[in-house]
SEPA-406565 format. One record per residue: residue in one letter; z, y, x of N, C-alpha, C, O, CB in turn. Coordinates in steps of 0.02 Angstrom, whole numbers, plus 32768, in hexadecimal, padded with zeros to 4 digits. Each point is the difference from the previous one (the first is absolute). Glycine has a CB too. Layout:
SEPA-406565
AZYXZYXZYXZYXZYX;...
end
This chain:
SEPA-406565
MAADCB44F7080805E7FFE7FE7802D80128032802F802880037FC57F777FB6;V7FF08037807180347FFD8048800E804780328030800C80247F9B7F747FE2;S7FF980A87FEC7FF1803C802A802680347FC98016803480187F697FA68031;A808980177F63801480477FF5805C7FF080038027802980197F57800B7F8C;V80967F91804080457FE58032801280068037803B7FF180027FBD7FD47FCF;K7FF3804A8066800A801A804580058051800080248027801F7F997F6E8011;A800680767F99800680457FFB803380277FD2800D803C800A7F867FB18015;G80857FF47FB5802A801D7FC3803B7FE4802080067FC9801D7FAE80387F6D;A807A8033806C805C80037FF780087FD07FC87FDC7FFB7FCE8045808D804E;G80147F557FF280257FE57FC37FC17FE97FD07FFF80237FCD80768033803D;S7F5A7F7C7FF97FC07FF77FFF80227FB67FF780187FE380307F8E80838019;I805A7F797F6B7FE27FAC7FF97FC87FE87FD07FDF801D7FD580957FCB8044;A7F917FC780027FC380047FF480067FA0801580217FE8802E7FA780BC7FEE;Y800C7F347FB07FE57FCB80247FD87FF880197FC9800A7FE580597FDA7FF3;I7FE68002806F7FCF7FF8802880067FA5802780357FE580107FCD80BA7FFF;D7FCB7F4B7FF67FEF7FB580278021800B803F7FF78029802C7F917FB87FA4;L80A47FEA802880387FF580387FD7800880408017801E8031803B7F8C7F8C;S7F7B803E80427FD67FFB80517FBF803C80087FC87FFC8019804B7F6B7FE6;Q801980D77FDB7FE680358010802D802C7FF67FE980387FF67FB57FA87FFA;A80B0801B8010803F80377FFC801B7FFB8031803D7FFB7FFA7FDC80077FA3;T7FCC7FFD80A6800E7FF2804A801E806280057FE1802B7FE17FA27F4F8055;G80B380967FF1801F801B80047FFB80477FBA7FF2803B7FF8800F7F818092;I80187FFD7F4C8020803F7FC580397FDB7FE37FFD7FC57FF27F8F807A7FE2;Q80A67FE68023803D7FE27FEF7FF37FD77FBE7FDE80167FD28066804A8069;Q7FD87F677FC27FFD7FBC7FC5804E7FFB7FCF80397FED800F7F6F7FBC805A;A8044806A7F6B80497FE07FBB80097FC880087FD47FD57FFA801A80627FA7;K80587FBD806E800A7FCD7FF580157FF17FB98021802B7FE37FED7FD4808E;I7FE47FCE7F7580127FE37FC4804B7FD47FF180117FD8802B7F6C802B7FDA;K80B580087FB080417FF0800D7FD57FC17FD27FDC80007FCE809D80758048;V7FA27F5980187FFC7FAF7FDF80327FF37FF9801C800880367F977FCB7FF1;G807B80157FA780417FCF8006802C804B800F7FF880357FE27FDC7F33805D;S8059808A7FF58020802780277FDF801E803E801E802F801980377F947FB8;S7F74802B804A7FF6801B80457FBC801B7FF87FE27FEB7FCF80697FC48077;Y7F9180827FE67FCD802D80057FDE7FE2803F800A7FEE803A8030807C7F8C;V7F897F9E7FFB7FC77FD0802E7FCF80257FFA7FED80237FD0802D7F6A801F;A7FBD806280737FE6803180057FAA7FD67FF37FF97FC38001807780918055;P7F547FDF7F9F7FBB7FCE7FF07FF47FEB80437FFD802480327FC480197F68;N80367F7180647FD37FEA803D7FE87FA97FDF80067FE37FCB804B807480B3;T7F937F997FC97FC47FD97FBA801B7FB680117FD77FD280057F9980807FFA;K80C77FA5800780227FBD7FFB803D80047FBC80157FCB7FE87FD7802080B1;A802A804D7F4E800F80077FE87FCE7FF47FC1800D7FD27FD98041805F807C;A7F777FF97FA07FE280017FBD7FF37FB68006801A7FE27FD27FB0809E8019;A80077F4A805080047FCC801980367FCA7FC27FF37FE17FCD7FF0806780C0;A803D7FBF7F8880437FF97FDB800E80087FB680197FD17FE0800080538084;L7FD980117F837FFC800F7FAB7FCA7FEA7FE480047FFF7FC3803180618042;A7F7C7F81801F7FE57FFF7FDD7FF97FB1800E7FE07FDF7FD77FFC80A18019;S80367F6B8033800F7FB1800D80497FF07FCC80087FC380017FC3803E8097;N805E80187F4680217FE77FDF801D80137FBE80377FF37FE87FCA7FF1807A;S7FC380467F817FEE80157FCF7FDE7FBA7FCC7FDF7FD08014801780B18037;P801F7F8D7F7680007FBB7FD97FAB80157FE17FEE80387FED80B87FA67FE8;Q7F257FD6802E7FC37FF57FFB7FF280167FC2802C7FEA7FDA7FD07FC38071;I7FCB80847F89801680177FB57FF97FA67FDA7FDF7FD180187FDE80D77FE2;P80627F587FD77FEB7FC57FD27FD77FF87FD77FFA80317FDB80527FC58031;G7F917FDE7FE87FC27FF37FDB7FCC800080147FD57FED7FD9805580307FEB;R7FC47FF680767FC58014803B7FDB7F9C800880227FCE7FF3803D80C48070;G7F6C7F6F7FAE7FEF7FC2802380277FE780368022802A801C7F7C7FF47FC5;A80657FAC8032801D7FE080427FDC801F804F80117FFD803A80027F8A7F6E;D7FB8809380387FD1802380518016803E7FFD7FFC801D80367F8A7FAA7FD2;D809980657FBA8007802F8012804980108009802C7FEB7FDA7F6A80257FFD;L80768021806B80338013801A801C804B7FF2801E802A80227FBA7F7D8027;A801680557F83800C80687FF180567FF97FF780227FD97FDF7F56805E7FBD;I809980018092805B7FFD7FF1800F80427FCA7FDB80287FE4804E7FA780AC;Q800980297F70803080237FCA802E80338044802D7FDD80177FE47FA57F6B;L7FEB80C680A0801E800B8025804B7FFD7FDA800480007FC37F9780388081;N809E7FC57FE68045800C80078014802E800D80257FF880317FE27FC07FE1;R7FF6809C7FD27FFC80228016805580257FE2801880397FFF7F4E7FB48018;T80B77FBD7FCE80598024800080147FD18039803A8013800A7FF1800E7F65;T7FCC7FBB80B280137FEC8043803F80208011800D803C80007F817FB68021;T809C7FD47FEF8045801F8020800C7FE2803B803B7FFC80117FFA80197F8A;S7F917FCD809680057FDB80477FEB803C80287FD280267FF1800E7F567FF4;S80458087804B7FF38044802D7FA97FDF80417FD7801E802480EC80187FDA;S7F457F9E7FF67FC97FCD80277FA380177FE77FC87FF8801A80AD7F8E7FDC;E7FAA809A7FC47FB5801D7FE18005804B7FDC8030801E7FE87FAD7F5F7FFC;Y7FE6809280247FE1803B7FFE7FF480247FC67FC58012800880157FC3804C;P803A80447F717FE67FF27FC67FC180357FF47FF57FFC7FC480827FD28014;I7F5C805F80457FD780157FF97FCC7FEC80307FF980148039804980327F90;V7F8D7F7E80097FD37FF3802E7FC680127FD0800380257FCF803B7F808083;L7F8080307FCA7FBC7FFE7FF07FDE7FC680197FF77FF6803D800C807C7FC1;V7FE67F617FCD7FFB7FC880017FB77FEA80047FE980147FCA80837FEE8002;S7F737FEA804A7F9D7FE37FEB800C7FC2800C802A7FDC801B7F78807F8011;Y80117FA27FA980067FB07FFF7F9E7FEE7FF87FD280197FE080D07FD87FCF;H7F637FDD807E7FB57FE67FEE7FE17FC87FB9800F7FC67FF48000804A8097;I7FCC80147F597FF47FCE7FC77FB18002800F7FD38028800C80977FF07F8E;G7FA57F91805D7FB07FDF8019800A7FC87FCF80317FE77FE47FB5803180AD;C7FD77FDC7F707FF67FC47FE580187FAD7FF07FE07FD980247FE6807C8001;M80557F987FC2800B7FAD800D7FBB7FD9801B7FF97FED803B806480137F5B;E7F767FF880397FE47FEE80237FB180107FF07FE27FFB7FCB80857FBD804E;P7F85805B80207FC680387FF87FBD7FC780087FFF7FC68013804680BE8030;K7F927F9F7FAB7FB87FE97FED7FE17FF680507FD67FD78012801980747F68;K80317FE480AB7FD77FEF8056801F801A80248021802A7FE07F767FD48013;D80798004805280228020802680457FEA80098023801A802A7F9380367FBB;G805F7F817FF580547FFA7FF5802A7FD7804F803B7FF180067FA97FF97F56;A7FED800F80CD80237FF6804B80018039800C8039801780087FA77F888029;A7FE180967FD58033804B80298014801C7FE08002803D800D7FD37FDF803C;L804B7FC57F6B803B80347FDA80357FDD802D80248013802F7FB880097F3E;K801A7FAC8072804C7FD3802180178022805A8038800D80167F947F5C7F9C;A7FF7809D806E80047FFA80458017805280128017801180377F867F807FD9;F805680A37FAC8010803F801F8063800D7FEB802D801E801E7F3080197FCD;E80A17F9C7FCB80417FFA7FE780307FF080228037801A7FF77F9C7FD37FBE;N80207FD5808980297FEA80248009801E802E803A800280167FB67FB27FC9;Y7FD08078804A8016802880448040803A7FD1803D7FFB80097F2980028058;V807B80327F70802E80287FD18050800080038026803080097F7A7FB97FB3;I80737FB28033804A7FFC8001800E7FF38033803D80097FFE7FD57FDC7FA9;S7FDF8005809F7FF67FE58032803A802F80248019802A7FDA7F617FA58017;S809B803180468041801080127FC7804C803980168031801D80627F2C7FD9;A7F46808D80077FDD8020803F7FE580277FB4801780397FFD7FC67F6A8096;G800580527F44800080297FD4801280507FF57FE38037800680247F5D7FEA;Q805C80467FF5801E80267FE3801880338048800F803C7FFA800D7F6B7F8E;Q7FE3803880B3800E802D803E7FAF803F80107FFB8035801F80657F468021;A7F8880707FAD7FBE80187FFE7FF5804B7FC47FDB8030800A80017F3C8019;A8045808C7FB38003802B7FC6803C801C80078004802A7FD37FB87F9B7FE6;A8072803B80668040801A800C7FE8804D803F8004803D8006804F7F297FE0;K7F8F805580417FE4803680487FD980347FE6800E803880157FE27F6E8044;A7FD180547F6D7FBE802A7FEB801380277FC87FDF802E7FE87FCC7F7E803A;A80AD80367FBD7FF5802A7FB5805680198000801680297FD77F757F7C7FD0;G808D80498078805C80058010800C7FCD7FC2803D80097FFC7FEB808E8037;S7FCB7F3D7F9C801A7FBD7FD480267FD580287FFF7FE880397FA080167F81;A808C80008006803D7FEA800B7FD97FA480287FC87FF67FE8809980697F95;P7FAE7F7D80A37FF97FB57FED800E7FE27FD1803C80017FF87FCD7FFC8054;T7FDD7FE97F9180167FC37FD480507FCC801880017FFE803D7F6580017FAF;S80B57FEF8006802D7FD27FF47FE27FBA80187FC47FFC7FF7806E804E7FA8;D7FEE7F7980817FEE7FD48002800A7FD77FC77FDF7FCC80018025804E8067;A80217FEF7F65800D7FEA7FC97FD3800B7FD97FED7FD67FD88071802E803B;Q7F7C80537FF47FCE7FFD7FCA7FBE7FED80207FD17FF67FD9806A80627FE0;R7FB97FA180887FBA7FE2801F800E7FAE7FE37FCE7FF27FE0801B806A80A6;T80397F7B7F7A80107FCF7FDC7FD880007FB67FC97FED7FED80A88016805A;K7FB780137FA57FE0800E7FA77FBC801D80027FE07FF97FCC8095802A7FFE;S7F67800680777FD0801280027FC37FCF80087FCA7FFA7FE4807B805F8038;Q7FD87F8980117FD27FC480027FF97FC07FE87FDA7FD480138028805F8030;K80297FCD7F8F7FF37FC37FBF7FC280117FE67FCD7FDD7FFA80AB80127FD9;V7F978060801A7FC280107FD57FBE8001801C7FD27FE47FE2807780587FE6;V7FAB7FE880797FDB7FFA803F7FD07FB480107FCA8005801E80A18050800A;D7FB07F667FC180077FC480117FD97FFC7FC07FC87FE57FFE80A67FFC8053;A7FAB80357F827FE37FE37FAB7FC080197FF27FE27FEC7FCE808E80187FF9;I7F6D803A80707FAD80137FF17FD87FD87FF580187FC780047FED807D8034;K7FDC7FBC7FBF7FC87FBB7FF47FCC802780387FFC803C800F800D7F8D7F51;G7FC67FEE80BF7FE3800F803C80067FF180487FDA801A8029802480227F8E;
end
Protein backbone atom coordinates (compact mmCIF):
# COMPACT_ATOMS: atom_id res chain seq x y z
CA UNK A 1 0.00 0.00 0.00
CA UNK A 2 2.79 2.41 0.91
CA UNK A 3 4.51 1.86 -2.43
CA UNK A 4 1.25 2.42 -4.31
CA UNK A 5 0.60 5.70 -2.48
CA UNK A 6 4.15 6.92 -3.07
CA UNK A 7 3.95 5.99 -6.76
CA UNK A 8 0.50 7.46 -7.44
CA UNK A 9 -0.15 11.16 -7.86
CA UNK A 10 -3.01 12.27 -5.61
CA UNK A 11 -3.35 8.88 -3.92
CA UNK A 12 -5.37 8.60 -0.72
CA UNK A 13 -5.13 5.63 1.63
CA UNK A 14 -5.29 4.65 5.28
CA UNK A 15 -1.81 3.54 6.29
CA UNK A 16 -0.52 2.68 9.73
CA UNK A 17 1.39 5.71 11.04
CA UNK A 18 4.51 3.61 11.56
CA UNK A 19 4.58 2.93 7.79
CA UNK A 20 3.71 6.46 6.65
CA UNK A 21 7.19 7.96 6.60
CA UNK A 22 7.88 10.06 3.55
CA UNK A 23 4.18 10.39 2.77
CA UNK A 24 2.13 13.56 3.22
CA UNK A 25 -0.29 12.94 6.08
CA UNK A 26 -3.74 14.48 6.34
CA UNK A 27 -4.61 16.54 9.38
CA UNK A 28 -8.07 16.01 10.83
CA UNK A 29 -10.23 18.92 11.98
CA UNK A 30 -10.88 18.44 15.69
CA UNK A 31 -12.89 21.27 17.19
CA UNK A 32 -11.37 24.42 15.75
CA UNK A 33 -7.88 22.93 15.23
CA UNK A 34 -6.29 20.58 12.75
CA UNK A 35 -4.50 17.62 14.33
CA UNK A 36 -1.81 15.62 12.58
CA UNK A 37 -1.58 11.90 13.30
CA UNK A 38 0.81 11.19 16.15
CA UNK A 39 1.16 8.50 18.79
CA UNK A 40 0.57 10.84 21.75
CA UNK A 41 -2.76 12.08 20.34
CA UNK A 42 -3.82 8.51 19.49
CA UNK A 43 -3.05 7.32 23.03
CA UNK A 44 -4.92 10.33 24.46
CA UNK A 45 -8.07 9.45 22.49
CA UNK A 46 -7.96 5.84 23.65
CA UNK A 47 -7.31 6.82 27.26
CA UNK A 48 -10.10 9.39 27.33
CA UNK A 49 -12.74 7.29 25.57
CA UNK A 50 -15.38 5.76 27.84
CA UNK A 51 -15.53 2.08 28.70
CA UNK A 52 -18.40 0.20 27.11
CA UNK A 53 -21.11 -0.11 29.77
CA UNK A 54 -22.49 -3.45 30.90
CA UNK A 55 -19.25 -5.37 30.52
CA UNK A 56 -17.46 -7.21 33.33
CA UNK A 57 -15.23 -5.38 35.81
CA UNK A 58 -12.13 -6.87 34.15
CA UNK A 59 -13.22 -5.89 30.62
CA UNK A 60 -11.53 -2.67 29.49
CA UNK A 61 -13.20 -2.44 26.06
CA UNK A 62 -13.81 1.18 25.11
CA UNK A 63 -16.10 3.10 22.79
CA UNK A 64 -13.75 5.38 20.86
CA UNK A 65 -14.84 9.00 21.06
CA UNK A 66 -14.49 9.76 17.35
CA UNK A 67 -16.41 13.03 17.80
CA UNK A 68 -13.82 14.44 20.19
CA UNK A 69 -13.32 18.19 20.20
CA UNK A 70 -9.97 18.02 22.02
CA UNK A 71 -7.03 19.14 19.90
CA UNK A 72 -4.83 16.80 21.96
CA UNK A 73 -6.66 13.73 20.59
CA UNK A 74 -6.50 12.18 17.11
CA UNK A 75 -9.84 10.51 16.25
CA UNK A 76 -8.70 7.93 13.68
CA UNK A 77 -7.06 5.10 15.61
CA UNK A 78 -7.04 1.34 15.83
CA UNK A 79 -7.01 -0.08 19.34
CA UNK A 80 -5.82 -3.62 20.01
CA UNK A 81 -6.71 -5.65 23.07
CA UNK A 82 -5.34 -8.67 24.88
CA UNK A 83 -7.91 -11.25 25.83
CA UNK A 84 -6.90 -13.69 28.53
CA UNK A 85 -8.44 -16.04 31.03
CA UNK A 86 -8.80 -14.59 34.53
CA UNK A 87 -8.68 -18.09 36.07
CA UNK A 88 -6.38 -20.14 33.84
CA UNK A 89 -6.19 -23.87 34.62
CA UNK A 90 -2.39 -23.74 34.34
CA UNK A 91 0.39 -21.29 33.64
CA UNK A 92 -1.47 -18.41 35.26
CA UNK A 93 1.81 -17.05 36.56
CA UNK A 94 3.25 -17.04 33.02
CA UNK A 95 0.18 -15.23 31.67
CA UNK A 96 0.39 -12.70 34.47
CA UNK A 97 4.12 -12.13 33.88
CA UNK A 98 3.54 -11.69 30.15
CA UNK A 99 0.71 -9.19 30.65
CA UNK A 100 2.74 -7.31 33.26
CA UNK A 101 5.50 -6.89 30.68
CA UNK A 102 3.09 -5.88 27.92
CA UNK A 103 1.59 -3.04 29.97
CA UNK A 104 4.90 -1.96 31.52
CA UNK A 105 6.70 1.12 30.31
CA UNK A 106 9.47 -1.12 28.93
CA UNK A 107 6.96 -3.32 27.09
CA UNK A 108 5.14 -0.33 25.66
CA UNK A 109 8.41 1.25 24.49
CA UNK A 110 9.48 -2.04 22.89
CA UNK A 111 6.16 -2.25 21.02
CA UNK A 112 6.48 1.37 19.92
CA UNK A 113 9.99 0.72 18.61
CA UNK A 114 9.14 -2.58 16.90
CA UNK A 115 5.71 -1.75 15.50
CA UNK A 116 5.32 2.01 15.80
CA UNK A 117 2.38 1.64 18.16
CA UNK A 118 1.34 4.37 20.55
CA UNK A 119 2.38 3.62 24.14
CA UNK A 120 -0.60 3.49 26.46
CA UNK A 121 -1.17 6.35 28.86
CA UNK A 122 -0.30 6.10 32.56
CA UNK A 123 -4.03 6.25 33.37
CA UNK A 124 -4.76 3.31 31.07
CA UNK A 125 -1.76 1.41 32.45
CA UNK A 126 -3.20 1.80 35.96
CA UNK A 127 -6.57 0.38 34.82
CA UNK A 128 -4.81 -2.48 33.03
CA UNK A 129 -2.64 -3.25 36.05
CA UNK A 130 -5.74 -3.83 38.20
CA UNK A 131 -6.96 -6.41 35.69
CA UNK A 132 -3.58 -8.13 35.46
CA UNK A 133 -3.33 -8.22 39.26
CA UNK A 134 -6.71 -10.03 39.34
CA UNK A 135 -5.46 -12.94 37.17
CA UNK A 136 -5.33 -16.08 39.30
CA UNK A 137 -2.05 -17.91 39.34
